[in-house]
C-alpha positions as CSV (number, residue, x, y, z in Angstrom):
1,M,177.8,151.3,67.9
2,A,181.1,150.9,66.1
3,D,183.1,147.7,66.2
4,F,186.9,148.0,66.4
5,R,189.6,145.4,66.1
6,I,192.5,146.2,68.4
7,D,194.6,147.9,65.8
8,D,191.6,150.0,64.7
9,L,190.9,151.0,68.3
10,A,194.5,152.0,68.9
11,R,194.4,154.2,65.7
12,A,191.1,155.8,66.7
13,A,192.4,156.6,70.2
14,G,195.7,157.9,69.0
15,T,197.7,155.3,70.8
16,T,199.4,152.0,70.1
17,V,198.3,148.4,70.2
18,R,200.9,147.8,73.0
19,H,199.3,150.5,75.1
20,V,195.8,149.1,74.6
21,R,197.0,145.6,75.7
22,G,198.8,147.2,78.6
23,F,195.6,148.9,79.8
24,Q,193.8,145.5,79.6
25,E,196.5,143.8,81.6
26,R,196.2,146.4,84.3
27,G,192.4,146.1,84.4
28,L,191.9,149.6,83.1
29,L,190.1,148.5,80.0
30,P,187.3,145.9,79.9
31,P,187.9,142.8,77.7
32,P,186.7,142.9,74.1
33,R,183.6,141.1,72.9
34,M,184.8,137.9,71.2
35,K,183.7,136.6,67.9
36,G,185.4,133.3,67.5
37,R,189.1,134.1,68.1
38,V,188.8,137.8,67.2
39,G,188.1,140.5,69.8
40,F,186.0,143.5,69.0
41,Y,185.9,146.7,70.9
42,D,183.2,149.4,70.9
43,D,182.7,153.1,71.6
44,A,182.8,152.5,75.3
45,H,186.3,151.2,75.1
46,L,187.3,154.2,73.0
47,A,185.9,156.6,75.5
48,R,187.7,154.7,78.3
49,I,191.0,155.1,76.6
50,H,190.4,158.8,76.1
51,L,189.6,159.2,79.8
52,I,192.8,157.3,80.7
53,A,194.8,159.6,78.5
54,R,193.2,162.7,80.0
55,L,194.0,161.5,83.5
56,K,197.6,160.7,82.6
57,D,198.0,164.2,81.2
58,R,196.9,165.5,84.6
59,G,199.8,163.6,86.2
60,Y,198.0,160.5,87.5
61,T,199.8,157.2,87.5
62,L,198.2,154.1,85.9
63,A,197.8,152.7,89.5
64,S,195.8,155.8,90.7
65,I,193.8,155.8,87.5
66,G,192.9,152.2,88.2
67,E,191.7,153.1,91.7
68,M,189.5,155.9,90.3
69,L,188.0,153.7,87.6
70,S,187.3,151.0,90.2
71,A,185.5,153.5,92.4
72,W,183.5,154.5,89.4
73,E,182.5,150.9,88.7
74,R,181.5,150.5,92.3
75,G,178.8,153.1,91.8
76,H,180.5,156.5,92.2
77,N,179.6,159.1,89.6
78,L,182.6,159.7,87.4
79,A,181.7,163.4,87.1
80,D,181.9,163.6,91.0
81,L,185.3,161.9,90.9
82,L,186.6,164.3,88.3
83,G,185.1,167.2,90.3
84,L,187.0,166.0,93.4
85,E,190.1,165.8,91.3
86,R,189.7,169.4,90.2
87,V,189.2,170.5,93.8
88,I,192.4,168.8,94.8
89,H,194.5,170.2,91.9
90,D,193.1,173.7,91.7
91,P,195.6,176.3,93.0
92,W,195.1,177.5,96.5
93,S,196.3,181.0,95.7
94,D,194.9,183.5,93.3
95,E,198.4,184.7,92.5
96,E,199.1,184.7,88.8
97,P,202.5,183.2,87.6
98,A,204.8,185.7,85.8
99,R,207.5,185.5,83.1
100,M,210.8,187.3,83.5
101,T,213.9,187.5,81.4
102,L,217.3,186.4,82.7
103,A,218.3,190.0,83.0
104,Q,215.2,190.8,85.1
105,V,215.8,187.9,87.5
106,V,219.5,188.7,87.9
107,R,218.8,192.3,88.6
108,R,216.4,191.4,91.4
109,F,219.1,189.4,93.2
110,Y,222.2,191.4,92.0
111,P,220.8,195.0,91.8
112,D,224.3,196.5,91.5
113,I,225.1,194.7,88.2
114,P,225.1,197.2,85.3
115,E,222.6,196.6,82.5
116,D,225.2,196.3,79.8
117,V,227.0,193.5,81.7
118,L,223.9,191.3,81.4
119,E,223.9,191.3,77.6
120,G,224.5,187.9,76.0
121,R,224.6,186.1,79.4
122,T,223.0,182.7,80.1
123,P,221.8,181.0,83.4
124,A,225.1,179.1,83.5
125,D,226.8,182.5,84.2
126,Y,224.9,182.7,87.5
127,P,225.2,179.3,89.2
128,K,223.6,180.6,92.4
129,L,220.3,180.9,90.6
130,Q,220.2,177.1,90.3
131,R,219.4,177.1,94.0
132,A,216.5,179.4,93.3
133,E,215.3,176.8,90.7
134,E,215.6,174.0,93.2
135,L,213.5,175.9,95.6
136,E,211.0,176.5,92.8
137,F,211.2,180.3,92.9
138,I,212.0,180.3,89.2
139,R,212.0,177.8,86.3
140,W,214.1,178.3,83.2
141,T,212.2,177.4,80.0
142,G,215.1,177.8,77.6
143,E,214.2,181.4,76.7
144,E,213.0,183.0,79.9
145,Y,212.1,182.3,83.5
146,E,208.7,181.2,84.7
147,V,208.0,182.6,88.1
148,P,205.3,180.5,89.8
149,S,205.0,182.9,92.7
150,P,206.1,186.5,92.1
151,R,205.4,187.2,95.8
152,L,207.9,184.7,96.9
153,L,210.5,186.0,94.5
154,E,210.0,189.5,95.9
155,V,210.4,188.2,99.4
156,G,213.8,186.8,98.5
157,A,214.8,190.0,96.6
158,G,213.6,192.1,99.6
159,L,215.9,190.1,102.0
160,V,218.8,190.7,99.6
161,E,218.0,194.4,99.6
162,A,218.0,194.3,103.4
163,G,221.6,193.2,103.3
164,I,221.3,189.4,103.7
165,A,223.6,187.4,101.5
166,L,222.0,185.5,98.7
167,D,223.3,182.1,100.0
168,A,221.8,182.9,103.3
169,V,218.5,183.8,101.7
170,F,218.3,180.4,100.0
171,E,219.3,178.7,103.2
172,I,216.5,180.4,105.1
173,A,214.0,179.6,102.3
174,G,215.1,175.9,102.3
175,R,214.6,175.6,106.0
176,L,211.3,177.4,106.0
177,R,210.0,175.2,103.2
178,G,210.7,172.1,105.2
179,D,209.0,173.6,108.3
180,V,206.0,174.7,106.3
181,D,205.7,171.2,104.6
182,A,205.7,169.6,108.1
183,I,202.9,172.0,109.3
184,A,200.9,171.2,106.1
185,R,201.3,167.5,106.7
186,Q,200.2,167.7,110.3
187,F,197.2,169.9,109.5
188,V,196.0,167.5,106.7
189,R,196.6,164.4,108.8
190,L,194.7,165.7,111.8
191,T,191.8,166.8,109.5
192,V,191.6,163.4,107.9
193,E,191.6,161.6,111.2
194,H,189.0,163.8,112.9
195,A,186.8,164.7,110.0
196,G,186.7,161.2,108.6
197,L,188.0,162.5,105.3
198,D,188.3,159.1,103.6
199,A,186.0,158.1,100.8
200,R,187.1,154.5,101.1
201,A,185.3,154.2,104.4
202,G,182.1,153.7,102.4
203,D,180.0,156.2,104.3
204,R,181.4,159.3,102.7
205,D,180.1,160.6,99.4
206,V,182.7,161.8,96.9
207,R,181.0,165.2,96.6
208,E,181.0,165.5,100.4
209,V,184.8,164.8,100.4
210,G,185.2,167.5,97.8
211,E,183.2,170.0,99.9
212,V,185.4,169.3,103.0
213,I,188.5,169.9,100.9
214,R,187.0,173.1,99.6
215,R,186.4,174.3,103.1
216,L,189.9,173.4,104.2
217,R,191.5,175.9,102.0
218,P,190.6,179.2,103.8
219,I,190.7,177.5,107.2
220,G,194.2,176.1,106.7
221,M,195.5,179.5,105.4
222,Q,193.9,181.4,108.2
223,A,195.2,179.0,110.8
224,V,198.8,179.3,109.6
225,Q,198.7,183.0,109.1
226,G,197.2,183.6,112.5
227,L,199.7,181.4,114.3
228,L,202.6,182.7,112.3
229,A,201.7,186.3,113.1
230,R,201.6,185.5,116.9
231,S,204.9,183.7,116.8
232,L,206.6,186.4,114.8
233,H,205.3,189.0,117.2
234,A,206.7,187.1,120.2
235,E,210.0,186.3,118.5
236,I,210.6,189.9,117.4
237,Q,209.9,191.2,120.9
238,A,212.3,188.6,122.4
239,E,215.1,189.4,119.9
240,F,214.6,193.1,120.5
241,A,215.0,192.6,124.2
242,R,218.2,190.5,123.7
243,Q,219.7,193.1,121.5
244,I,219.0,195.9,124.0
245,E,220.4,193.8,126.9
246,S,223.6,193.1,124.9
247,L,224.2,196.8,124.8
248,G,223.9,197.0,128.6
249,L,220.7,198.9,128.5
250,T,217.4,198.2,130.2
251,P,214.8,197.2,127.7
252,P,211.5,199.0,127.8
253,P,208.4,197.1,128.9
254,L,206.6,195.2,126.1
255,D,202.9,194.9,125.8
256,G,202.4,196.7,129.1
257,R,204.4,194.0,131.0
258,E,208.0,193.7,132.2
259,L,210.1,191.1,130.4
260,D,209.8,188.7,133.3
261,G,206.0,188.8,132.9
262,R,205.2,190.7,136.0
263,E,202.7,193.6,135.8
264,R,204.2,197.0,135.8
265,D,203.9,198.9,139.0
266,A,201.1,201.4,138.9
267,D,202.3,205.0,138.4
268,P,201.6,207.1,141.4
269,A,198.7,209.5,141.1
270,P,199.9,213.0,140.1
271,D,199.6,215.8,142.6
272,L,196.5,217.7,142.2
273,P,196.6,221.5,142.2
274,V,195.5,222.9,145.5
């Protein structure tokens, strides 16, 4: 087993002495073995720093890393913890991101712009696209756009093609995003409360928590899709009825029922030939 002084440890880990000391102060790194007034670190300390760096690269704060390491030290298997982390961070959609040039994106939202007009243009020439970036439809990399969800981009482009102004499309998207976020929070909160999805309770194994999360994915998507389909069906029928009534016409019965919910009168039996 290697012995490192603090500067040797920092060099081997690809970090700085200040960071090593910071990890110790936060309790992320065990204290060194002391020989007189000199502290010596070993391979376990080096592995711990590499793990901390890996978790930081995945977006964890030092506080959350400390909680994870504390759980590990209380007896949880670190592989299970990292497996849970992968379950949480794996994408919920099988959709592949796409890359598009500025011209391709502009043409999706401004289909009437001639191709030659787009030559030499920059995103600054199309300020309305900044709203699309804020909504995370697109992300400019300096050379091209990353499109996290081509399906969502096509929804926006389809609304524009249907005659809806681009500003209105972004307004609709912003409102819908807030509504969907609220639905997601409520679904997760109810699941946590009623399924006991809390590893800190002490009676839930980390692997079991990961399995519950894994099962939540299709259930959550199916629930939202099913409820949205029902609501869209009802809202479209109601709006159709309002449009017909505004023209002074009598709307046809929907789903076999009059608009007031009463059953249609049974048709009289046809006369039979004598």
